[in-house]
N, C-alpha and C positions, 0 to 999 in steps of 0.2 A: 475147913480155909485150906485156900487154896496156896500151897507155897513162891514164895518167887523163884526158886528150883522151877518147880512142878510149868511154871507158866513159860521160862523161857528154853525147858526143854520145849512145853509144845510146840511155840513158835519156831523151832528146829522143826519140828516134826511137821510142821509146815510148809516151810521151807522143801524137807531132801521129801516128800513124799508127796507135795503136790504143784510144784512145781520147778526146782531142779535139785534133781539126784544124784546128778554128773557132780554137784556143789562137792559131792563125801567122794562122788567113783560107784555108789551106788547105781544097785542094777534090777527098776521094775518089771513086772511081768506082764504082761500086754495087759491084763487085769487091771496095774496100779500094785499088784501087791506083792514086801519086797520079804524077805530072810530076817527074819530078828535079830539069830545070833550075827548075820551080814550085817547087819546096819547096826547095832551093838558094837560093833567092832573097827567099820570103820568110826559111828560117830566121835568114838573115842580116842581114837586112830588123828583127830579134828579138832580134840578138843571139847567136846561136848562130852561130860562125864555126864552117862548113861548106860544103870543097871534093866536084865529084864523085868526085877520087880518092881525100878521108878516106869518102865516101862504101861506095867501091868495099871501102878496106879493111872498114869497118866489119861488110858484112857476108859479105866474105869470111873475113872474122875469132874473128866472135863463134861462140862454142862452141856453143849454141845456136838460131845457124842462125837468127834473129827474126827474120831481114829475105830477102825475094825481088827480084831483078831482073828486070823481064822482059826473053827471051830480047835485045833489040834494046837496050833495057839505059836507055830515052828512061823507065820509068816500076818504082817500089818501091811495094814492099807489104809486110805486115808477115803472117807467116804462121801464126799461132793469137793467142790473150788479147784480140781484142778485145768491148770492152763496149760498142763501137758498130757498127749495123743494114748489119751488112756481107755479102755470099752466094762466096764463099771458090772458088765452083762444082766445089767437094769431091763425088766421087760416092761412095754408099756402100761398103763395103770391108770384106770375111766375118774378124771380126776373130778373136787367135787364141784359145785357148782361157781365157786370164787375165790380168789387164794387171792394171799394179801400181797404183795411187795416195800419194804423200805427199803429208802434213801432220803438222801439230804435235801432240805430246798432248793438245793442250786442248783439243781440235776432235772428241776421239773420241767422248766422250759426245753431243753435239749431233748425229752422220752415223748414227752406231747407235740414234738416235732418228728420223733422217731421212732419209737419206740422203745419198747424194751430191747434191750441186748447184749449178747454175753461177754463183750466185750479181750480180755485176756482173758478171758476164763473160758470151760466148755459147756456152761449153761447158766440160762438165767436162774437165779435161785428165786423162789416164793418159797413163800410160812401158808400155815393153814391155819393162824388166830393170826389179829391185830397188834398182840403181846410181844408174839416176838419181832412182829414185823419191823413194830417201833425202835424195840431195842438196834436190831441191826440197821438200821436208821440212824439214828445215833451213833456211831459208830462213825459218820461219816459227814456231823454238821446238826446241827435244825431236821431234827426227823418226817417225812414225812412219806403216811402208808397209801398207796395204789390199790384198788380194789383191780381185780382182772377178773375178768369172768373166763377163770376156764373152763368151764363146759358149756358156752361160746368155738370157743377155740377152739375145742375138743370134737365134737360136731362139725364146724372146718376144717378136720382135718391135723390141727396141732396134736402131736406126739410130747406126755408127760412123761413123768419118771417122777418116784417115790424113794429117795437113796437111806439108805438105809440108818440114817438116823431119823428120818422125817423130817428131812428139807424137801421139799417140791423141786425136779425140776423140767426147763422144756427149753427149747433151743433161739425162742425171740419172740416178744408178746407185740403183737400190733396196734399202731397206738388202739383201732377203734377196740379192740376188747382192752382198754382202761381207763377208768373210773379213777378222778379226780377228787378229790377233798375240795367242800366248799370254801374259802378263798375270805 
């Protein structure tokens, strides 16, 4: 069972490891890694209680595996979802023939007009299965799952990356590679 403290701390980690490290004075390296010791010190100094044990628990128990610890446990980073410039050092990977994108129904007309764009993030996030895409879409309203013809995109020269937590990433998805559910 996830404790409210863990949820609050996980949201804080998303903020400082994906979007605004400067909010607590945290410095990420070019690959998005931060010192665990520095993160704990700065978090506590800014009113967010954080210990190494709590950090390790959040990394281990986060259902989406949003965060990763380095092999030596001395550094931490977000697995994907950054709005700041970081190089996750991911190599292009051949995607499956289809991937899925969960969104809210209110965004479908805009997607029909211009495709999928990363908006304020570095990449468009895609799922390997419908269930995950549905969960993502539910966060934003009435869910709609779009089918992305990833194999065709890759054949046309679009690059795909697979994050450490299994999320597929690409820069954008042009309209011609998207199938919409029947209405």
